[in-house]
C-alpha positions as CSV (number, residue, x, y, z in Angstrom):
1,M,-0.2,-0.3,-0.1
2,K,1.3,3.4,-0.6
3,N,-0.4,4.6,2.2
4,K,0.7,3.5,5.7
5,F,-2.3,4.9,7.5
6,I,-4.4,2.0,6.2
7,K,-4.0,-1.4,7.5
8,N,-8.0,-2.6,8.3
9,I,-10.8,-2.3,6.3
10,C,-14.3,-3.4,7.4
11,C,-17.2,-4.5,5.3
12,I,-20.7,-4.1,6.7
13,G,-22.7,-6.3,4.6
14,A,-21.7,-10.2,3.6
15,G,-23.9,-10.6,0.7
16,Y,-23.5,-10.3,-3.2
17,V,-21.5,-7.1,-3.1
18,G,-19.6,-7.3,-0.1
19,G,-18.6,-10.9,0.4
20,P,-17.1,-11.3,-3.4
21,T,-15.9,-7.5,-3.1
22,M,-14.0,-7.7,-0.3
23,S,-12.5,-11.0,-1.5
24,V,-10.9,-9.7,-4.4
25,I,-9.5,-6.6,-1.9
26,A,-7.9,-9.5,0.1
27,F,-6.8,-11.5,-2.6
28,N,-4.9,-8.5,-4.3
29,C,-3.9,-6.8,-1.1
30,P,-2.1,-9.3,1.4
31,E,-1.0,-6.7,3.4
32,L,-4.5,-5.7,4.7
33,R,-7.0,-7.3,6.9
34,V,-10.1,-7.3,5.9
35,D,-13.2,-8.1,7.7
36,V,-16.6,-8.3,6.4
37,V,-19.3,-8.5,9.3
38,D,-23.0,-9.3,9.2
39,I,-25.9,-9.4,11.7
40,N,-27.3,-12.3,9.8
41,K,-25.4,-15.6,11.6
42,E,-26.6,-17.9,9.2
43,R,-24.8,-16.1,6.6
44,I,-22.0,-16.0,8.4
45,E,-21.9,-19.6,9.3
46,A,-22.0,-20.4,5.3
47,W,-19.2,-17.9,4.8
48,N,-17.1,-19.9,7.0
49,S,-18.3,-23.7,6.3
50,E,-15.1,-26.0,5.6
51,D,-17.8,-27.4,2.9
52,F,-16.9,-25.0,0.2
53,S,-20.0,-25.8,-1.7
54,K,-22.1,-23.9,0.9
55,L,-20.4,-21.0,0.4
56,P,-23.9,-18.6,0.7
57,I,-23.0,-17.5,-3.0
58,F,-21.7,-19.1,-6.2
59,E,-19.7,-16.8,-8.2
60,P,-17.4,-18.9,-10.5
61,G,-13.6,-18.0,-9.4
62,L,-14.9,-16.6,-5.5
63,E,-14.5,-20.8,-4.0
64,D,-10.4,-20.1,-5.1
65,I,-10.1,-17.0,-3.7
66,I,-11.8,-17.8,-0.3
67,K,-9.8,-20.9,0.0
68,K,-6.6,-18.6,-0.3
69,C,-7.5,-16.0,1.7
70,R,-10.2,-16.7,4.5
71,G,-8.2,-16.8,7.7
72,V,-5.2,-14.9,6.6
73,N,-6.0,-11.6,5.6
74,L,-10.0,-12.3,5.0
75,F,-12.1,-12.7,7.8
76,F,-16.0,-13.0,8.1
77,S,-17.5,-12.6,11.6
78,N,-21.0,-11.3,13.7
79,N,-18.5,-9.2,15.4
80,V,-19.9,-5.8,13.8
81,E,-18.9,-3.4,16.9
82,E,-15.4,-4.5,17.1
83,S,-14.5,-4.4,13.4
84,I,-15.9,-0.8,13.1
85,S,-13.4,0.2,16.1
86,K,-10.9,-1.3,14.4
87,A,-11.0,-0.3,10.9
88,D,-9.5,3.1,8.9
89,I,-11.7,2.2,6.0
90,I,-15.5,1.2,6.3
91,F,-17.4,0.1,3.2
92,I,-21.3,-0.1,3.4
93,S,-22.6,-2.9,1.4
94,V,-26.0,-3.3,2.9
95,N,-29.3,-4.3,1.4
96,T,-31.4,-1.1,0.2
97,P,-34.4,-2.4,-1.3
98,T,-37.5,-0.6,-2.6
99,K,-39.9,0.6,-0.1
100,K,-43.0,-1.1,0.2
101,K,-45.0,1.5,2.3
102,G,-45.1,5.3,3.1
103,I,-43.5,8.3,1.2
104,G,-42.3,6.7,-2.3
105,A,-43.6,3.0,-1.4
106,G,-43.1,1.1,-4.5
107,F,-40.1,3.2,-5.9
108,A,-37.7,4.6,-3.2
109,S,-34.9,3.0,-1.6
110,D,-35.8,1.9,2.1
111,L,-32.6,3.2,3.6
112,K,-32.9,1.5,7.3
113,W,-30.0,-0.8,6.9
114,V,-27.9,2.3,5.5
115,E,-29.0,4.6,8.2
116,S,-28.3,1.6,11.0
117,S,-24.8,1.4,9.6
118,A,-24.0,4.7,9.6
119,R,-25.2,4.9,13.4
120,Q,-22.9,2.2,14.4
121,I,-20.0,3.6,12.4
122,A,-20.3,7.0,14.2
123,K,-20.7,5.3,17.7
124,F,-18.2,2.6,17.5
125,A,-15.3,4.0,15.2
126,R,-12.2,5.9,16.0
127,N,-9.9,8.3,14.7
128,H,-10.3,9.2,11.3
129,T,-12.2,7.0,9.2
130,V,-13.2,6.6,5.6
131,V,-17.1,5.6,5.1
132,V,-17.2,4.2,1.8
133,E,-20.8,3.4,-0.5
134,K,-20.7,0.3,-1.9
135,S,-24.2,-0.2,-1.8
136,T,-26.5,1.0,-4.7
137,L,-28.2,4.1,-3.4
138,P,-30.0,7.4,-4.3
139,V,-28.2,10.2,-5.4
140,K,-27.3,12.8,-2.0
141,T,-27.6,9.6,0.6
142,A,-24.2,11.1,1.3
143,E,-25.7,13.8,3.0
144,T,-27.9,11.5,5.2
145,I,-24.7,9.7,6.2
146,K,-22.7,12.6,6.6
147,S,-25.3,14.1,9.1
148,I,-25.3,11.3,11.1
149,L,-21.6,10.8,11.8
150,N,-21.4,14.6,12.3
151,S,-24.3,14.2,14.8
152,S,-22.5,12.0,17.2
153,E,-19.1,13.8,17.2
154,Q,-18.1,17.2,15.6
155,N,-16.5,16.5,12.8
156,E,-13.2,18.5,12.6
157,G,-12.2,18.3,9.3
158,I,-10.5,16.2,6.8
159,N,-6.9,16.6,6.8
160,K,-3.6,14.4,7.6
161,M,-3.2,16.5,10.8
162,N,-6.0,14.9,12.3
163,I,-5.8,11.8,11.0
164,Q,-2.0,11.9,12.6
165,N,-3.0,13.3,16.0
166,N,-6.0,10.6,16.1
167,Q,-8.8,12.8,16.2
168,K,-12.2,11.5,15.5
169,S,-13.5,12.5,12.4
170,F,-15.0,11.4,8.9
171,S,-15.2,11.3,5.5
172,I,-17.7,9.8,2.5
173,V,-16.4,8.3,-0.6
174,S,-19.1,6.3,-2.9
175,N,-17.5,3.9,-4.6
176,P,-20.6,2.3,-6.3
177,E,-20.1,-1.9,-7.9
178,F,-20.5,-2.5,-11.6
179,L,-20.8,-6.0,-10.8
180,A,-22.7,-8.7,-13.6
181,E,-23.7,-11.7,-11.3
182,G,-22.1,-14.9,-13.0
183,T,-19.2,-13.0,-13.9
184,A,-18.6,-11.0,-10.5
185,I,-15.0,-11.9,-10.2
186,N,-13.6,-11.4,-13.2
187,D,-15.4,-8.2,-13.5
188,L,-13.8,-7.2,-10.2
189,Q,-10.5,-8.6,-11.3
190,K,-10.5,-6.5,-14.5
191,P,-13.1,-4.1,-14.5
192,D,-13.9,-1.8,-16.9
193,R,-13.6,1.4,-14.7
194,V,-13.6,2.0,-11.1
195,L,-15.3,5.2,-10.2
196,I,-15.0,7.0,-7.2
197,G,-16.5,9.8,-6.0
198,G,-15.9,12.2,-2.7
199,E,-15.5,16.1,-1.6
200,D,-11.8,16.0,-0.9
201,H,-8.8,14.5,-2.5
202,Y,-7.1,12.8,0.3
203,S,-10.3,10.3,0.9
204,I,-10.4,9.6,-2.8
205,D,-6.9,8.9,-2.9
206,L,-6.6,6.6,-0.3
207,I,-9.5,4.2,-2.3
208,S,-7.5,4.6,-5.3
209,D,-4.8,3.5,-3.8
210,I,-6.5,0.3,-2.8
211,Y,-7.6,-0.5,-6.5
212,Q,-4.0,0.6,-7.7
213,N,-2.5,-2.9,-6.8
214,W,-4.3,-4.4,-9.5
215,V,-6.1,-2.1,-11.4
216,D,-4.3,0.7,-14.1
217,K,-4.8,3.9,-12.8
218,E,-6.4,5.1,-16.4
219,K,-9.3,3.0,-15.3
220,I,-10.0,4.5,-12.1
221,I,-12.4,7.8,-12.7
222,T,-12.8,9.9,-9.9
223,T,-15.7,12.4,-9.5
224,N,-18.0,14.5,-7.3
225,L,-20.0,12.2,-4.7
226,W,-23.3,13.0,-6.4
227,S,-22.1,12.2,-10.1
228,S,-21.0,8.9,-8.6
229,E,-24.1,8.0,-6.9
230,L,-26.1,9.2,-10.1
231,S,-23.6,7.2,-12.6
232,K,-24.5,3.8,-10.8
233,L,-28.5,4.4,-11.1
234,V,-28.3,5.5,-14.8
235,S,-25.6,2.6,-15.4
236,N,-28.2,0.2,-14.6
237,A,-31.1,1.9,-16.3
238,F,-29.4,2.1,-19.5
239,L,-28.7,-1.5,-19.4
240,A,-32.4,-2.5,-18.4
241,Q,-33.2,-0.5,-21.4
242,R,-31.5,-2.5,-23.9
243,I,-32.6,-5.7,-22.7
244,S,-36.4,-4.1,-22.6
245,S,-35.9,-2.8,-26.0
246,I,-34.8,-5.8,-27.6
247,N,-37.4,-8.1,-25.8
248,S,-40.1,-5.6,-27.5
249,I,-38.5,-6.4,-30.8
250,S,-39.0,-10.5,-30.0
251,A,-42.7,-10.0,-30.0
252,I,-42.8,-8.1,-33.5
253,C,-39.8,-10.8,-35.1
254,E,-42.8,-13.2,-33.8
255,A,-45.5,-11.7,-35.6
256,T,-43.7,-10.6,-38.8
257,G,-41.6,-13.6,-39.1
258,A,-38.5,-12.2,-39.0
259,N,-35.6,-13.7,-36.4
260,I,-34.5,-12.1,-33.8
261,N,-31.2,-13.5,-33.3
262,E,-30.5,-12.4,-36.8
263,V,-32.1,-9.1,-36.2
264,A,-29.8,-8.6,-32.8
265,K,-26.8,-9.4,-34.6
266,A,-27.5,-7.1,-37.8
267,I,-27.9,-4.2,-35.4
268,G,-25.0,-5.0,-33.0
269,T,-22.3,-5.2,-35.5
270,D,-23.3,-1.2,-35.8
271,T,-20.3,0.1,-33.6
272,R,-22.5,2.7,-32.3
273,I,-24.8,0.2,-30.7
274,G,-22.8,-2.7,-30.2
275,S,-23.9,-6.6,-29.3
276,K,-23.4,-6.4,-25.5
277,F,-27.1,-7.0,-23.8
278,L,-29.2,-7.5,-26.9
279,Q,-29.9,-11.2,-26.0
280,P,-33.4,-11.4,-25.8
281,G,-35.1,-13.2,-23.1
282,P,-37.9,-13.5,-20.4
283,G,-36.8,-10.1,-18.9
284,F,-34.0,-8.6,-16.7
285,G,-34.0,-9.8,-13.1
286,G,-31.5,-9.7,-10.0
287,S,-31.5,-6.9,-7.2
288,C,-30.5,-4.0,-9.5
289,F,-32.4,-3.4,-12.1
290,K,-35.9,-2.9,-11.6
291,K,-34.8,-1.4,-8.0
292,D,-32.6,1.5,-9.7
293,I,-34.6,2.3,-12.6
294,L,-37.4,2.8,-9.8
295,N,-35.4,4.7,-8.1
296,L,-34.6,6.8,-10.5
297,V,-38.5,7.6,-11.4
298,Y,-39.0,8.1,-7.7
299,L,-36.0,10.9,-8.2
300,C,-37.3,12.3,-11.5
301,K,-40.9,13.0,-10.1
302,F,-39.3,14.8,-7.2
303,Y,-37.7,16.9,-8.8
304,G,-40.8,17.5,-11.2
305,L,-39.6,16.0,-14.3
306,N,-42.6,13.9,-14.9
307,E,-41.5,13.1,-18.5
308,V,-38.3,12.1,-17.7
309,A,-40.2,9.5,-14.9
310,D,-42.8,8.7,-17.3
311,Y,-40.1,7.3,-19.9
312,W,-37.9,5.2,-17.7
313,E,-40.9,3.8,-15.8
314,Q,-41.8,2.1,-19.4
315,V,-38.9,0.2,-19.6
316,V,-40.0,-1.7,-16.3
317,D,-43.3,-1.8,-18.0
318,I,-42.5,-3.9,-20.7
319,N,-40.2,-6.2,-18.8
320,Q,-43.4,-7.5,-16.9
321,W,-45.4,-7.8,-20.0
322,Q,-42.6,-9.8,-21.6
323,Q,-42.9,-12.2,-18.6
324,N,-47.1,-12.0,-19.1
325,R,-46.7,-12.5,-22.5
326,I,-44.4,-15.6,-22.6
327,S,-47.3,-16.6,-19.7
328,S,-49.8,-16.5,-21.8
329,L,-48.3,-18.2,-25.1
330,V,-47.5,-21.0,-23.0
331,I,-51.2,-21.1,-22.1
332,R,-52.7,-20.5,-25.7
333,N,-50.4,-23.3,-26.5
334,L,-51.6,-25.8,-24.2
335,F,-55.0,-25.2,-25.8
336,G,-55.9,-22.6,-23.2
337,T,-56.1,-24.2,-20.1
338,L,-53.2,-26.0,-17.7
339,S,-55.8,-27.5,-15.2
340,N,-54.3,-30.9,-14.2
341,K,-51.2,-30.3,-16.2
342,K,-47.9,-30.6,-15.1
343,L,-45.2,-28.0,-16.6
344,A,-41.5,-28.6,-16.0
345,V,-39.2,-25.2,-15.4
346,Y,-35.8,-25.0,-16.2
347,G,-33.7,-22.6,-14.5
348,F,-34.9,-20.5,-11.7
349,S,-31.9,-18.4,-11.0
350,F,-32.5,-14.9,-12.8
351,K,-29.5,-16.0,-15.1
352,A,-27.3,-18.3,-15.8
353,N,-23.8,-19.0,-13.5
354,T,-25.2,-17.6,-10.3
355,N,-27.8,-18.5,-7.4
356,D,-29.6,-15.4,-7.1
357,T,-33.4,-15.4,-7.6
358,R,-34.0,-12.0,-6.6
359,E,-36.6,-10.5,-9.2
360,S,-36.0,-13.5,-11.5
361,P,-37.9,-13.7,-14.5
362,S,-38.9,-17.4,-13.7
363,I,-41.0,-16.2,-10.1
364,N,-43.2,-13.8,-12.4
365,V,-43.6,-16.4,-14.8
366,S,-44.2,-19.4,-12.5
367,I,-46.8,-17.5,-10.5
368,N,-48.9,-16.9,-13.4
369,L,-48.8,-20.7,-14.5
370,L,-49.9,-21.5,-10.9
371,Q,-52.8,-19.1,-10.9
372,E,-54.1,-21.2,-14.2
373,G,-54.0,-24.5,-12.0
374,A,-50.7,-25.9,-13.6
375,K,-48.5,-28.1,-11.1
376,L,-44.7,-27.1,-11.4
377,S,-41.9,-29.3,-11.6
378,F,-38.7,-27.2,-11.2
379,Y,-34.7,-27.8,-11.8
380,D,-32.1,-25.6,-11.1
381,P,-28.2,-27.1,-10.9
382,K,-27.7,-24.2,-8.3
383,V,-30.7,-22.9,-6.3
384,S,-32.3,-25.1,-3.5
385,E,-35.1,-26.6,-2.9
386,K,-35.7,-24.1,0.4
387,Q,-35.2,-21.1,-2.1
388,I,-37.4,-22.2,-4.6
389,L,-40.1,-22.7,-2.2
390,S,-39.7,-19.8,-0.4
391,E,-41.1,-17.6,-3.3
392,F,-44.0,-19.2,-3.1
393,E,-45.0,-19.4,0.3
394,N,-48.2,-16.6,0.4
395,N,-49.3,-17.3,-3.3
396,I,-50.0,-21.0,-4.1
397,N,-50.8,-24.4,-2.4
398,E,-47.3,-25.9,-2.1
399,K,-48.8,-29.2,-3.5
400,N,-48.7,-27.4,-7.4
401,V,-44.5,-26.7,-6.7
402,L,-42.3,-29.7,-6.6
403,V,-38.3,-29.3,-7.0
404,N,-36.2,-32.0,-8.2
405,N,-32.5,-33.0,-8.4
406,T,-32.0,-33.8,-11.9
407,A,-33.7,-32.0,-15.2
408,L,-34.8,-35.4,-16.4
409,K,-36.6,-36.0,-12.9
410,A,-38.6,-32.8,-13.2
411,A,-39.5,-33.7,-17.0
412,E,-41.6,-36.8,-15.8
413,G,-45.0,-36.7,-17.4
414,A,-45.0,-33.1,-18.1
415,D,-46.9,-31.4,-20.7
416,A,-44.2,-29.1,-21.5
417,I,-40.7,-27.5,-20.8
418,I,-40.1,-24.0,-20.0
419,V,-36.6,-22.9,-20.1
420,L,-36.1,-19.9,-18.1
421,T,-32.0,-19.9,-17.3
422,E,-29.8,-20.4,-19.9
423,W,-27.8,-22.7,-18.0
424,E,-25.4,-24.2,-20.5
425,E,-26.2,-27.9,-19.3
426,F,-29.6,-27.5,-20.5
427,N,-27.6,-27.8,-24.3
428,H,-26.5,-31.1,-23.3
429,L,-29.0,-33.1,-21.8
430,D,-30.3,-36.2,-23.3
431,W,-33.2,-34.4,-24.9
432,E,-34.4,-38.3,-26.3
433,D,-34.8,-39.8,-22.9
434,I,-36.7,-36.6,-21.6
435,F,-39.1,-37.0,-25.1
436,K,-40.1,-40.2,-24.2
437,I,-41.1,-39.8,-20.4
438,M,-43.1,-36.7,-21.2
439,R,-47.0,-36.6,-22.1
440,K,-47.8,-35.9,-25.6
441,P,-47.7,-33.9,-27.3
442,A,-44.5,-32.8,-25.7
443,W,-43.7,-28.9,-26.0
444,V,-40.8,-27.3,-25.4
445,F,-40.7,-23.4,-24.9
446,D,-37.0,-21.8,-25.4
447,T,-37.5,-18.1,-23.6
448,R,-33.4,-17.8,-23.7
449,V,-33.2,-18.8,-27.5
450,F,-30.2,-21.0,-27.2
451,L,-31.4,-24.3,-27.6
452,D,-31.4,-26.0,-31.1
453,K,-34.7,-25.8,-32.5
454,Q,-34.3,-28.0,-35.3
455,Y,-32.8,-31.0,-33.1
456,L,-35.5,-30.7,-30.8
457,K,-38.5,-30.8,-33.7
458,N,-36.2,-34.0,-35.3
459,I,-37.3,-36.0,-31.9
460,G,-40.6,-34.7,-31.9
461,F,-41.1,-31.9,-30.0
462,K,-43.8,-28.8,-30.4
463,V,-41.1,-25.9,-30.0
464,W,-41.8,-22.3,-29.6
465,S,-38.6,-20.3,-29.3
466,L,-38.8,-16.6,-28.3
467,G,-38.6,-13.8,-31.5
468,T,-38.1,-16.6,-34.2
């Protein structure tokens, strides 16, 4: 480390952001001690499990890093107060769900965990502490954090003299994550950019020094606090917009006889557009896209920018419409009724190579089908039975939901298979054996457009493929 003042890092929150991010920092900065703390005892126990297959998060490459760093300079614990008191830098990586009630319900972020973290930092931190916003937050959240920190102890200002004299003070830095689940470790090791926003150059440089252990300085972008906070929301909004855009075109392709893959390739070769995020599917999921767009909508409405708010809200509406459209197509092709019919659902995570099910398209599509009387038989290679069943606790009769250990077992006696996650293993299944054990006519609904449609037809399947 260039700066000898920094020895201990604490991260509050051991979830999908905190766990992988701190693991990569520990891996690349062996001279630093990194403590990841969380009040969830079950989650911390999972991070400390001797059986690495039981880590709470599945990400390619994460297990190898945990094996090398855990217990050396990377530690997971429930010792929140102690870790805060020892830390020079504290990352806030807690959940910021959409509010379910009160002002801004359905749009604004619920910042109760951010506020709780800030109050703990204010109470237990010692000397000068750099507080880093890692969670995705509304613009101006730093003002809230700063107000809480400064209300407990008078902040004497940010300068080297205060730090050397061990005076208690704080500075706020925004360092949003830009991870794609399924490729999070690679995204952290080889980021497109690292964004650091702050009000004093000294604190910005401290965070920059950490990343410069493995990231080229040219890829580190520095801004003011508000630009950094807004950039994260806008980045996710633009990515989600592309998904909704290509999904809207998939419906036009089906109506006109065009092929969505051919259209996506044709427009993606335009360097002004590019090919990324032009893969059609059942809609975006995960913890960020929907939440961040709705947050942006709320922000626009707060400032009276109603036309801008309406524009971005439509991105979310199209996403929901796509999932409802897929559900309707399944029902229509199965003779207009799902009563007494069994459907196999392949894939429950919101995308391949992750076990995250938050806002997964599989949830909404499945609920629609269950409400039509279907019995659903699920298979996902990384999502547990407990996790799947928890998504339907308040919606359906549990007797209509089965979770299986194999794709073959899930398809037994099924009228149709609906592929909702693009797990690569689905391309290598023995589809001939699957066809034999299904009720005829046997359907495959490929919502990810990645199976060999002609091969399945040759076996005897009736096949619907999105946008073709």
